[in-house]
C-alpha positions as a printed Julia matrix, in Angstrom:
326×3 Matrix{Float64}:
   0.0    0.0     0.0
   2.82   2.41    0.88
   4.55   1.81   -2.5
   1.26   2.37   -4.33
   0.54   5.57   -2.39
   4.05   6.93   -3.04
   3.73   6.2    -6.77
   0.34   7.98   -6.87
   1.76  11.06   -5.13
   4.72  11.2    -7.57
   2.35  10.88  -10.55
   0.11  13.69   -9.23
   3.12  15.95   -8.66
   4.3   15.35  -12.21
   0.9   16.08  -13.79
   1.39  19.87  -14.07
   4.45  19.15  -16.22
   3.08  16.2   -18.16
  -0.29  17.63  -19.19
   0.94  20.92  -20.71
   3.66  19.01  -22.55
   1.07  16.63  -23.97
  -1.17  19.42  -25.2
   1.79  21.39  -26.53
   2.9   18.47  -28.67
  -0.62  18.11  -30.07
  -0.85  21.75  -31.15
  -0.33  22.31  -34.9
   2.25  24.86  -36.01
   0.58  28.27  -36.04
   1.16  30.76  -38.83
  -0.28  34.24  -38.92
  -0.12  36.54  -41.92
  -0.27  40.24  -41.05
  -3.15  42.05  -42.78
  -2.42  44.21  -45.82
  -5.06  46.79  -44.91
  -2.45  48.36  -42.64
  -0.42  49.11  -45.79
  -3.06  49.95  -48.39
  -6.83  50.05  -48.58
  -8.69  46.82  -49.15
  -9.82  46.83  -52.79
 -11.05  44.36  -55.37
  -8.25  43.8   -57.85
  -7.43  42.25  -61.21
  -4.29  41.44  -63.14
  -4.09  42.67  -66.73
  -1.66  40.36  -68.51
  -1.72  41.22  -72.21
   0.62  43.16  -74.51
  -1.98  45.73  -75.63
  -4.12  47.67  -73.18
  -7.53  47.79  -74.78
 -10.5   47.17  -72.51
 -13.61  45.79  -74.14
 -17.07  46.98  -73.17
 -17.65  43.77  -71.23
 -14.39  44.2   -69.32
 -15.23  47.79  -68.41
 -18.69  46.69  -67.32
 -17.17  43.87  -65.24
 -14.87  46.27  -63.43
 -17.7   48.7   -62.74
 -20.22  46.12  -61.54
 -17.7   44.25  -59.39
 -16.22  47.48  -58.02
 -12.7   46.64  -59.16
 -10.53  49.55  -58.06
  -6.98  48.21  -58.32
  -5.31  46.87  -61.47
  -1.93  45.13  -61.56
  -0.77  46.11  -65.02
   2.01  44.05  -66.61
   4.27  46.69  -68.16
   7.01  44.49  -69.64
   9.05  41.35  -69.13
  12.73  41.23  -68.27
  14.48  38.52  -70.28
  18.03  37.44  -71.1
  19.97  39.8   -73.37
  23.33  39.66  -75.11
  25.22  41.15  -72.16
  22.6   41.82  -69.52
  18.82  41.45  -69.1
  16.63  43.5   -71.42
  12.94  44.54  -71.5
  10.68  42.48  -73.73
   6.99  42.4   -74.77
   6.31  45.9   -73.47
   2.7   46.95  -73.01
   1.25  49.37  -75.55
  -1.87  51.43  -74.85
  -4.74  51.49  -77.33
  -7.04  53.03  -74.71
  -6.47  54.82  -71.43
  -6.93  53.35  -67.98
 -10.43  54.1   -66.63
 -10.68  56.99  -64.2
 -10.51  56.05  -60.53
  -8.51  52.84  -61.03
  -5.37  52.47  -58.93
  -2.65  51.12  -61.23
   0.16  48.94  -59.89
   2.88  48.67  -62.57
   4.04  45.05  -62.61
   7.26  43.7   -64.11
   7.77  40.02  -64.87
  11.38  38.86  -64.49
  12.47  35.48  -65.83
  14.68  33.34  -63.64
  17.24  33.19  -66.47
  17.41  36.99  -66.59
  17.84  37.16  -62.84
  20.65  34.64  -63.02
  22.33  36.61  -65.81
  22.21  39.82  -63.81
  23.52  38.11  -60.68
  26.38  36.5   -62.55
  27.46  39.82  -64.08
  27.01  41.83  -60.88
  24.48  44.07  -62.61
  21.6   43.97  -60.15
  22.02  47.68  -59.38
  21.88  48.61  -63.07
  18.87  46.35  -63.62
  16.97  47.96  -60.72
  17.71  51.43  -62.09
  16.51  50.5   -65.57
  13.33  48.86  -64.29
  12.33  51.91  -62.24
  13.18  54.36  -65.02
  11.27  52.41  -67.65
   8.2   51.98  -65.44
   8.23  55.69  -64.59
   8.55  56.66  -68.26
   5.78  54.3   -69.41
   3.44  55.59  -66.74
   4.23  59.2   -67.64
   3.7   58.61  -71.38
   0.32  56.99  -70.79
  -1.25  59.32  -68.26
  -0.66  57.15  -65.18
   0.63  59.93  -62.99
  -0.21  58.8   -59.48
   1.18  55.29  -59.27
   2.03  54.46  -55.68
   3.6   51.05  -56.02
   5.65  48.75  -58.22
   5.39  44.97  -58.2
   8.14  42.51  -59.13
   6.95  39.14  -60.41
   9.52  36.34  -60.48
   9.38  32.61  -59.83
  12.71  32.71  -58.06
  14.24  29.58  -56.61
  16.74  28.83  -53.86
  19.67  29.42  -56.24
  18.35  32.85  -57.32
  16.86  33.95  -54.01
  19.79  36.2   -53.03
  19.77  37.93  -56.42
  16.03  38.57  -56.28
  16.14  39.89  -52.71
  18.96  42.26  -53.66
  16.92  43.44  -56.66
  13.94  44.13  -54.36
  16.15  46.21  -52.04
  17.63  48.19  -54.92
  14.23  48.88  -56.47
  12.91  49.94  -53.06
  15.83  52.33  -52.64
  14.96  54.01  -55.93
  11.19  54.45  -55.59
  11.28  56.52  -52.44
   8.01  56.44  -50.51
   6.25  54.21  -53.03
   5.49  50.62  -52.07
   7.37  47.65  -53.48
   5.54  44.34  -53.57
   6.4   40.96  -55.02
   4.52  37.89  -56.06
   4.87  34.85  -53.81
   4.42  31.33  -55.19
   3.21  28.58  -52.91
   6.61  26.87  -52.88
   8.23  30.16  -51.79
   6.22  30.28  -48.56
   8.88  28.15  -46.86
  11.58  30.78  -47.5
  12.32  33.88  -45.46
  10.25  36.81  -46.68
  11.63  38.95  -49.5
  12.47  42.54  -48.45
   9.25  44.09  -49.77
   6.29  45.88  -48.2
   3.9   43.02  -48.92
   3.44  40.01  -51.17
   0.71  38.68  -53.42
   0.27  34.94  -52.96
  -0.33  33.49  -56.44
  -2.66  30.58  -55.78
  -2.71  28.98  -59.21
  -0.62  26.82  -61.56
  -0.5   24.35  -58.71
   0.12  21.13  -60.67
   2.27  20.07  -63.61
   0.6   21.19  -66.82
   2.85  18.99  -68.96
   1.78  15.77  -67.24
  -0.96  14.0   -69.15
  -2.21  12.48  -65.88
  -2.9   15.89  -64.32
  -6.61  16.63  -63.99
  -6.38  20.4   -63.72
  -3.03  22.16  -63.46
  -4.48  25.61  -62.84
  -5.88  24.93  -59.39
  -5.95  21.79  -57.28
  -7.1   22.49  -53.7
  -5.44  19.29  -52.47
  -2.08  20.5   -53.78
  -2.65  23.88  -52.14
  -3.31  22.14  -48.82
  -0.07  20.14  -49.2
   1.94  23.35  -49.53
   0.13  25.06  -46.67
   0.76  22.14  -44.3
   4.53  22.64  -44.58
   6.5   24.71  -42.1
   6.04  28.26  -43.37
   8.38  31.21  -42.89
   7.13  34.03  -45.12
   5.55  36.34  -42.57
   4.93  39.5   -44.55
   1.43  40.83  -45.25
  -0.2   38.97  -48.13
  -2.93  39.73  -50.61
  -4.35  36.74  -52.5
  -4.48  36.16  -56.28
  -6.93  33.53  -57.53
  -7.39  32.15  -61.07
 -10.28  32.76  -63.44
  -8.34  32.03  -66.65
  -8.66  28.96  -68.84
  -6.57  27.22  -71.46
  -6.11  24.03  -73.46
  -3.17  21.7   -72.94
  -2.28  19.87  -76.14
  -0.55  16.49  -76.05
   0.85  14.74  -79.1
   1.18  10.97  -78.89
   0.92  11.25  -75.12
   3.66  13.91  -74.82
   3.11  17.57  -73.97
   3.11  19.7   -77.11
   1.91  23.2   -76.19
  -0.49  25.42  -74.3
  -3.25  26.85  -76.45
  -5.77  29.6   -75.72
  -7.8   28.97  -78.88
  -9.54  25.71  -78.03
  -6.66  23.55  -79.12
  -5.77  25.45  -82.28
  -4.66  23.39  -85.25
  -4.64  19.74  -84.28
  -3.14  16.76  -86.04
  -3.74  13.04  -85.77
  -2.54  11.74  -82.39
  -3.26  15.02  -80.58
  -5.39  15.11  -77.46
  -6.61  18.25  -75.71
  -7.24  18.79  -72.02
  -9.36  21.88  -71.46
  -8.78  23.49  -68.08
 -10.84  26.05  -66.23
 -11.51  26.33  -62.51
 -14.84  25.49  -60.93
 -16.05  28.3   -58.67
 -16.47  25.76  -55.88
 -12.75  24.98  -56.0
 -11.91  28.68  -55.78
 -14.15  29.2   -52.74
 -12.85  26.04  -51.08
  -9.27  27.18  -51.66
 -10.08  30.46  -49.94
 -11.26  28.51  -46.91
  -7.96  26.59  -46.85
  -6.06  29.87  -46.88
  -8.12  31.16  -43.95
  -7.45  27.95  -42.06
  -3.71  27.61  -42.57
  -2.6   31.24  -42.86
  -4.97  32.66  -40.23
  -6.0   35.38  -42.65
  -8.22  38.14  -41.36
 -11.37  37.99  -43.49
 -11.47  41.74  -44.14
  -7.75  42.31  -43.76
  -6.52  41.52  -47.26
  -7.44  42.18  -50.9
  -8.48  39.57  -53.46
  -7.03  39.84  -56.97
  -8.31  37.85  -59.94
  -5.93  36.58  -62.6
  -6.64  37.72  -65.17
  -9.01  40.25  -66.78
 -10.18  38.99  -70.16
 -13.58  38.89  -71.88
 -13.42  35.11  -72.33
 -12.46  34.52  -68.71
 -15.04  36.73  -67.05
 -18.02  35.36  -68.96
 -17.27  31.88  -67.56
 -18.56  32.95  -64.15
 -21.77  34.61  -63.06
 -21.88  38.01  -61.41
 -22.78  36.34  -58.1
 -19.86  33.88  -58.4
 -17.29  36.66  -58.73
 -18.96  38.77  -56.07
 -18.8   35.87  -53.62
 -15.05  35.49  -54.2
 -14.36  39.19  -53.75
 -16.51  39.42  -50.63
 -15.42  36.13  -49.06
């Protein structure tokens, strides 16, 4: 009896240490994304990702009805040049940007161009040229009050240092304007880039060149897999969600090309996988982001990728409204 009583007393004394440890080990890793509404106003947004700015009547109507007030406008790409990266596929303006729309000039930088600049120690020059070109293009096209520049690059571990240095150099040159960057799902496990906030690009989640893929644009299960990893990027995030569609063409079972014209010219042996995202998958993905990133419901902006007459007529007014207001 005395041994049993002693053992019971020891067990009771240990309980304050055992129980908290047990519950601590059962707690999932927490991850909190600071809200972006502390940096800029919460607004419905779209990406415009074409080489000619020319809004159709349906696109203008879409922006008005859905109260889209922020547009991420792709100004040009940065690609590999003979000696250093060069601008490519610059945007031309057939019409002006509608009054009252906040424009965020966006520059897409290829990984190859980033690597070229890093290898030749020309990051400083590249940052200067990006800022000057964006400023000139905005001035030429009546975009006088731009408050931000966004850098879009699918950087990897080997190009991370170069991209982060480019962000710092661009930031140094734009003064009080914001600098943002896109963030891919796989980049969430890296330390945050030195920018004011990021836009989490929640699309192109699966391999488009795999014939076994069901839908490469958005797979909520793949999104969950990324979000369950240990995450480090703790800068404010806005969210970009896909409304685009395309056809993936395979020839004799091997990836041939991406087509935006319902397969284009096909030959014998070609198969086409049409991809567009069901609104239910978009809404469900939003719920996953709330769950794993602890997003404040009204603390971030939603951006749709991308504005196009074909894309927007796929969804009803209520579908898009539910995504923006979610």
